[in-house]
MARBA-716457 format. One record per residue (C-alpha): x negated, y, z. Coordinates in steps of 0.5 Angstrom, whole numbers. Layout:
# MARBA-716457
[atom [X Y Z]]
...
This chain:
# MARBA-716457
[atom [-39 -93 150]]
[atom [-41 -86 147]]
[atom [-36 -80 147]]
[atom [-30 -80 142]]
[atom [-27 -73 141]]
[atom [-21 -76 135]]
[atom [-15 -76 139]]
[atom [-12 -81 134]]
[atom [-18 -87 136]]
[atom [-19 -86 143]]
[atom [-14 -89 146]]
[atom [-15 -96 142]]
[atom [-22 -95 143]]
[atom [-21 -94 151]]
[atom [-17 -100 151]]
[atom [-22 -105 148]]
[atom [-28 -103 153]]
[atom [-24 -100 160]]
[atom [-16 -102 158]]
[atom [-14 -105 166]]
[atom [-16 -98 168]]
[atom [-10 -95 171]]
[atom [-6 -90 167]]
[atom [1 -88 169]]
[atom [6 -82 170]]
[atom [11 -81 176]]
[atom [17 -81 171]]
[atom [20 -86 166]]
[atom [17 -86 159]]
[atom [24 -85 156]]
[atom [23 -85 149]]
[atom [17 -90 149]]
[atom [17 -98 148]]
[atom [14 -98 155]]
[atom [12 -94 161]]
[atom [5 -95 161]]
[atom [1 -97 167]]
[atom [-6 -98 164]]
[atom [-10 -95 159]]
[atom [-8 -101 155]]
[atom [-1 -99 155]]
[atom [-2 -93 153]]
[atom [-6 -95 147]]
[atom [0 -100 146]]
[atom [5 -93 146]]
[atom [1 -89 142]]
[atom [1 -94 136]]
[atom [9 -95 137]]
[atom [10 -89 136]]
[atom [5 -88 130]]
[atom [9 -94 127]]
[atom [16 -90 129]]
[atom [13 -83 125]]
[atom [10 -88 119]]
[atom [17 -91 118]]
[atom [20 -85 118]]
[atom [16 -82 113]]
[atom [11 -78 116]]
[atom [4 -78 112]]
[atom [-3 -75 112]]
[atom [-3 -67 112]]
[atom [4 -67 115]]
[atom [5 -62 121]]
[atom [10 -65 126]]
[atom [12 -59 132]]
[atom [14 -63 138]]
[atom [19 -60 142]]
[atom [21 -64 149]]
[atom [21 -64 156]]
[atom [14 -64 160]]
[atom [12 -72 160]]
[atom [6 -75 159]]
[atom [9 -78 153]]
[atom [8 -72 150]]
[atom [0 -74 150]]
[atom [2 -80 147]]
[atom [6 -77 142]]
[atom [0 -73 140]]
[atom [-4 -78 139]]
[atom [0 -82 134]]
[atom [1 -76 130]]
[atom [-6 -76 130]]
[atom [-7 -83 129]]
[atom [-3 -83 122]]
[atom [-7 -76 119]]
[atom [-2 -71 121]]
[atom [-3 -65 125]]
[atom [1 -64 132]]
[atom [4 -58 134]]
[atom [5 -58 141]]
[atom [11 -52 143]]
[atom [14 -52 150]]
[atom [21 -53 152]]
[atom [20 -47 156]]
[atom [19 -42 151]]
[atom [25 -37 150]]
[atom [29 -39 144]]
[atom [27 -33 140]]
[atom [20 -35 141]]
[atom [21 -42 139]]
[atom [24 -40 132]]
[atom [18 -35 132]]
[atom [13 -41 132]]
[atom [17 -45 128]]
[atom [17 -40 123]]
[atom [9 -39 123]]
[atom [9 -47 121]]
[atom [11 -47 115]]
[atom [17 -51 115]]
[atom [14 -57 119]]
[atom [17 -64 121]]
[atom [21 -62 128]]
[atom [21 -67 134]]
[atom [25 -67 140]]
[atom [29 -70 145]]
[atom [35 -69 149]]
[atom [32 -63 153]]
[atom [28 -60 146]]
[atom [35 -61 142]]
[atom [39 -57 148]]
[atom [34 -51 147]]
[atom [34 -51 140]]
[atom [43 -52 139]]
[atom [45 -45 139]]
[atom [40 -43 134]]
[atom [41 -49 129]]
[atom [44 -44 123]]
[atom [37 -41 123]]
[atom [33 -47 124]]
[atom [36 -51 118]]
[atom [31 -45 114]]
[atom [25 -47 118]]
[atom [24 -54 119]]
[atom [23 -59 113]]
[atom [27 -64 118]]
[atom [29 -66 125]]
[atom [26 -73 128]]
[atom [30 -74 134]]
[atom [26 -79 140]]
[atom [33 -81 143]]
[atom [40 -81 142]]
[atom [41 -75 147]]
[atom [36 -72 142]]
[atom [40 -71 136]]
[atom [41 -64 133]]
[atom [45 -63 126]]
[atom [42 -68 121]]
[atom [37 -71 125]]
[atom [34 -78 123]]
[atom [32 -82 130]]
[atom [26 -85 130]]
[atom [29 -93 132]]
[atom [26 -96 126]]
[atom [18 -98 126]]
[atom [13 -100 120]]
[atom [6 -101 121]]
[atom [2 -95 120]]
[atom [-5 -93 116]]
[atom [-10 -90 121]]
[atom [-14 -84 118]]
[atom [-20 -82 121]]
[atom [-23 -75 122]]
[atom [-29 -71 121]]
[atom [-31 -66 126]]
[atom [-29 -59 122]]
[atom [-22 -63 121]]
[atom [-16 -59 124]]
[atom [-14 -64 130]]
[atom [-8 -60 134]]
[atom [-5 -54 134]]
[atom [-3 -51 141]]
[atom [0 -44 144]]
[atom [-2 -39 148]]
[atom [2 -37 154]]
[atom [6 -31 151]]
[atom [6 -27 157]]
[atom [3 -21 153]]
[atom [8 -22 147]]
[atom [9 -28 142]]
[atom [5 -34 143]]
[atom [-1 -35 139]]
[atom [-1 -41 134]]
[atom [-9 -44 136]]
[atom [-11 -49 131]]
[atom [-17 -54 134]]
[atom [-22 -58 130]]
[atom [-25 -65 133]]
[atom [-31 -61 134]]
[atom [-28 -55 138]]
[atom [-24 -59 142]]
[atom [-30 -63 144]]
[atom [-34 -57 146]]
[atom [-27 -56 151]]
[atom [-29 -63 153]]
[atom [-36 -63 154]]
[atom [-37 -59 160]]
[atom [-31 -63 164]]
[atom [-34 -69 163]]
[atom [-41 -66 165]]
[atom [-38 -64 172]]
[atom [-34 -70 172]]
[atom [-40 -74 172]]
[atom [-44 -70 177]]
[atom [-38 -70 182]]
[atom [-38 -77 182]]
[atom [-31 -78 181]]
[atom [-28 -84 185]]
[atom [-21 -86 185]]
[atom [-15 -84 182]]
[atom [-15 -76 179]]
[atom [-8 -73 178]]
[atom [-5 -68 174]]
[atom [1 -63 174]]
[atom [0 -59 168]]
[atom [4 -56 162]]
[atom [3 -63 157]]
[atom [3 -59 151]]
[atom [-3 -54 154]]
[atom [-9 -55 150]]
[atom [-13 -56 157]]
[atom [-8 -63 158]]
[atom [-11 -65 151]]
[atom [-18 -64 153]]
[atom [-16 -67 159]]
[atom [-14 -74 156]]
[atom [-21 -74 152]]
[atom [-24 -73 158]]
[atom [-20 -78 163]]
[atom [-21 -84 156]]
[atom [-28 -82 155]]
[atom [-30 -83 163]]
[atom [-26 -88 165]]
[atom [-22 -85 171]]
[atom [-16 -88 174]]
[atom [-10 -83 171]]
[atom [-4 -80 174]]
[atom [1 -76 171]]
[atom [6 -72 175]]
[atom [11 -69 171]]
[atom [14 -64 175]]
[atom [12 -59 180]]
[atom [18 -60 184]]
[atom [15 -59 191]]
[atom [19 -65 194]]
[atom [18 -70 188]]
[atom [10 -68 188]]
[atom [10 -70 196]]
[atom [13 -76 195]]
[atom [9 -78 189]]
[atom [2 -76 193]]
[atom [5 -80 199]]
[atom [5 -86 194]]
[atom [-1 -86 190]]
[atom [-6 -82 194]]
[atom [-10 -79 189]]
[atom [-17 -77 191]]
[atom [-17 -71 186]]
[atom [-11 -67 184]]
[atom [-11 -62 178]]
[atom [-5 -56 178]]
[atom [-4 -49 175]]
[atom [-5 -44 180]]
[atom [2 -42 182]]
[atom [4 -49 183]]
[atom [-1 -50 188]]
[atom [1 -44 191]]
[atom [8 -46 190]]
[atom [6 -53 194]]
[atom [3 -49 200]]
[atom [8 -51 205]]
[atom [7 -58 204]]
[atom [1 -58 208]]
[atom [4 -57 214]]
[atom [9 -63 213]]
[atom [8 -69 217]]
[atom [5 -74 214]]
[atom [1 -69 210]]
[atom [1 -71 202]]
[atom [-6 -68 201]]
[atom [-10 -71 207]]
[atom [-13 -76 201]]
[atom [-16 -71 197]]
[atom [-23 -70 196]]
[atom [-22 -65 190]]
[atom [-18 -59 188]]
[atom [-18 -58 181]]
[atom [-15 -52 177]]
[atom [-16 -47 171]]
[atom [-13 -41 167]]
[atom [-13 -36 172]]
[atom [-16 -35 179]]
[atom [-13 -38 185]]
[atom [-11 -33 191]]
[atom [-16 -34 197]]
[atom [-11 -37 202]]
[atom [-8 -42 197]]
[atom [-16 -45 197]]
[atom [-16 -45 204]]
[atom [-10 -48 206]]
[atom [-11 -54 201]]
[atom [-17 -55 203]]
[atom [-16 -55 210]]
[atom [-10 -60 209]]
[atom [-16 -65 207]]
[atom [-18 -70 211]]
[atom [-25 -71 207]]
[atom [-30 -69 211]]
[atom [-33 -64 205]]
[atom [-27 -63 200]]
[atom [-28 -58 195]]
[atom [-24 -54 190]]
[atom [-26 -53 183]]
[atom [-24 -48 178]]
[atom [-25 -45 171]]
[atom [-24 -39 168]]
[atom [-22 -39 160]]
[atom [-16 -39 156]]
[atom [-13 -43 150]]
[atom [-17 -40 145]]
[atom [-24 -42 148]]
[atom [-23 -46 153]]
[atom [-27 -46 160]]
[atom [-32 -41 160]]
[atom [-34 -40 167]]
[atom [-34 -46 173]]
[atom [-34 -44 181]]
[atom [-34 -50 186]]
[atom [-31 -48 193]]
[atom [-32 -51 200]]
[atom [-29 -50 206]]
[atom [-35 -46 209]]
[atom [-35 -42 203]]
[atom [-28 -39 203]]
[atom [-29 -38 211]]
[atom [-35 -33 209]]
[atom [-34 -25 211]]
[atom [-31 -22 205]]
[atom [-28 -28 201]]
[atom [-21 -25 201]]
[atom [-24 -19 197]]
[atom [-27 -23 192]]
[atom [-25 -26 185]]
[atom [-30 -29 184]]
[atom [-29 -35 178]]
[atom [-36 -37 177]]
[atom [-42 -37 172]]
[atom [-41 -39 165]]
[atom [-42 -47 163]]
[atom [-49 -48 160]]
[atom [-49 -46 152]]
[atom [-43 -41 154]]
[atom [-44 -34 155]]
[atom [-40 -28 159]]
[atom [-42 -21 158]]
[atom [-38 -14 160]]
[atom [-37 -8 155]]
[atom [-34 -1 155]]
[atom [-28 1 151]]
[atom [-33 2 145]]
[atom [-36 -5 146]]
[atom [-43 -3 149]]
[atom [-45 -8 153]]
[atom [-45 -6 161]]
[atom [-50 -7 166]]
[atom [-48 -11 172]]
[atom [-44 -9 178]]
[atom [-40 -5 173]]
[atom [-33 -7 171]]
[atom [-31 -7 164]]
[atom [-27 -11 158]]
[atom [-29 -19 159]]
[atom [-32 -22 152]]
[atom [-35 -29 152]]
[atom [-39 -33 147]]
[atom [-37 -41 146]]
[atom [-37 -47 141]]
[atom [-31 -49 144]]
[atom [-27 -43 141]]
[atom [-21 -45 137]]
[atom [-22 -46 130]]
[atom [-16 -41 127]]
[atom [-10 -38 129]]
[atom [-4 -39 125]]
[atom [-2 -33 121]]
[atom [-8 -29 122]]
[atom [-14 -27 118]]
[atom [-20 -32 119]]
[atom [-23 -31 126]]
[atom [-30 -29 126]]
[atom [-36 -34 127]]
[atom [-37 -37 134]]
[atom [-43 -33 134]]
[atom [-38 -27 135]]
[atom [-37 -24 142]]
[atom [-29 -26 143]]
[atom [-25 -21 147]]
[atom [-22 -25 153]]
[atom [-17 -19 154]]
[atom [-18 -19 162]]
[atom [-22 -14 166]]
[atom [-28 -16 170]]
[atom [-35 -15 173]]
[atom [-41 -19 172]]
[atom [-45 -19 179]]
[atom [-53 -20 179]]
[atom [-52 -27 180]]
[atom [-49 -28 174]]
[atom [-42 -30 177]]
[atom [-36 -27 173]]
[atom [-31 -23 178]]
[atom [-24 -22 175]]
[atom [-19 -16 176]]
[atom [-14 -16 171]]
[atom [-11 -17 165]]
[atom [-11 -11 160]]
[atom [-5 -11 159]]
[atom [-2 -11 167]]
[atom [-7 -6 169]]
[atom [-3 -1 174]]
[atom [-4 6 175]]
[atom [-8 7 182]]
[atom [-10 0 183]]
[atom [-17 -2 182]]
[atom [-14 -10 182]]
[atom [-8 -12 182]]
[atom [-10 -19 183]]
[atom [-15 -17 189]]
[atom [-8 -13 192]]
[atom [-4 -19 191]]
[atom [-9 -24 195]]
[atom [-10 -19 201]]
[atom [-2 -18 201]]
[atom [-1 -26 201]]
[atom [-7 -27 206]]
[atom [-4 -21 211]]
[atom [4 -24 210]]
[atom [4 -31 211]]
[atom [12 -31 210]]
[atom [10 -29 203]]
[atom [11 -35 198]]
[atom [10 -30 191]]
[atom [8 -23 190]]
[atom [7 -19 184]]
[atom [4 -12 183]]
[atom [7 -8 177]]
[atom [10 -2 175]]
[atom [18 -2 175]]
[atom [22 4 173]]
[atom [15 8 172]]
[atom [14 7 180]]
[atom [8 2 183]]
[atom [12 -4 186]]
[atom [11 -11 189]]
[atom [16 -16 187]]
[atom [16 -21 193]]
[atom [19 -27 194]]
[atom [19 -30 202]]
[atom [19 -36 205]]
[atom [26 -35 208]]
[atom [29 -30 203]]
[atom [29 -25 209]]
[atom [26 -17 208]]
[atom [19 -16 211]]
[atom [18 -12 217]]
[atom [18 -4 215]]
[atom [11 -3 219]]
[atom [8 -9 217]]
[atom [9 -8 210]]
[atom [6 -2 210]]
[atom [-1 -4 214]]
[atom [-1 -10 209]]
[atom [0 -5 203]]
[atom [-5 0 206]]
[atom [-10 -7 207]]
[atom [-9 -8 199]]
[atom [-11 -1 197]]
[atom [-4 0 194]]
[atom [0 7 193]]
[atom [3 10 199]]
[atom [10 10 196]]
[atom [9 2 193]]
[atom [16 -1 194]]
[atom [18 -8 195]]
[atom [23 -11 190]]
[atom [25 -17 194]]
[atom [28 -23 190]]
[atom [29 -31 190]]
[atom [22 -35 187]]
[atom [27 -38 183]]
[atom [28 -32 179]]
[atom [21 -30 177]]
[atom [21 -31 170]]
[atom [16 -36 169]]
[atom [12 -40 163]]
[atom [11 -47 161]]
[atom [4 -46 166]]
[atom [8 -43 172]]
[atom [5 -35 170]]
[atom [9 -30 172]]
[atom [12 -26 165]]
[atom [10 -19 168]]
[atom [13 -16 163]]
[atom [20 -20 163]]
[atom [21 -17 171]]
[atom [26 -12 172]]
[atom [28 -8 178]]
[atom [33 -13 182]]
[atom [37 -9 187]]
[atom [35 -5 192]]
[atom [27 -3 192]]
[atom [25 -3 200]]
């Protein structure tokens, strides 16, 4: 079967060719007509959602903003919206209410589709909401806001086919540096996300179940669904990053591939020390978004019983999709100097990366500067923003890094997260985590004008002062760097578990 990039057509096509392939989630599909176990079941759920949306009056050209609990059903609803010719806008229920209202305002009176969690997030803002959306649709009886219409009627829907340049999906950036940006992907731009992923899956000869624990509103999951359905990979969706839930699911299903966001893997390190070991069946780990800490790489690779486990990581952003790729083995992470490397790999074929100075002039290798990328996967447009430049134009990633002579990219920092006197906060955090195993999380930032390590420890206890000073020195942090301790649960996070560094405020005494 040739690859299909249309989210509305692919589930049905995949069901016709490999409908018996496993596709399921670790939690019930509360709003769906059934909880899928196979690709055929998933296609049936997509068709049922399409019938219900059609019966509710959603027609081609409409925008449907979705705000609901994190679950794989988001992807089925997205496919149903595309199937009937409408445009899905996937919004994280974990956004702050003001951010949700901002996004709904940018979408120019969309249909709003919610479940119980989405309704709870928006209920305090119902007065503002009425002016921002054309109507409210409820997936479940518990998801009713004032004036909402429940999707409990069905009518045979009409299928709309899209051309490559037609808009197919609206997704958003994480909002870690301000208001989330709403990005429009076409069939072609989303397929450009998928093509390199399909190449990786085929080149690594994927076998067994592929499990993913992601934010299901993120464009990564939309491209992941296209990849899974096109390559016939058995798929398991993990709905919660809670370590206890993840452990139970991994032990029950024993996946051979496991994908999660970097901070989820960091959170799961403790699971690797438990018996039975939930990671023993994993042959390959996959992550994207940001670079992952070397300690986490090593811990998870060592937890696998496979003779040669690998860690596949991609660097990119919502606007561009994956830009670089790095495959790491257990022997790689044990190499001298690996701890001080922020290597995120080399550019995918057909994509380019360069480093420029403050004026936009290209810099030579081994010279830190601003990262720019050129890729056919870049989003088509950004809502509320003037037309984006042509895809042949270099795109600023708003990160600081360096190109090595071998073509690999070293990632140092987000531009907005740079800390005076610290060469790379990411490298410093790597060293601290490696030097102090008791650290569950650490973020280097500036609080009240002072360089500070905001930290959570595994046992909740502060570090010994002498050990901290030794670790601080090895990490290259200024001598006066203090530690602001807080429980991990109090770190402000995005839906992809990135720490909202700009939301960190002083918390108690700083040691």
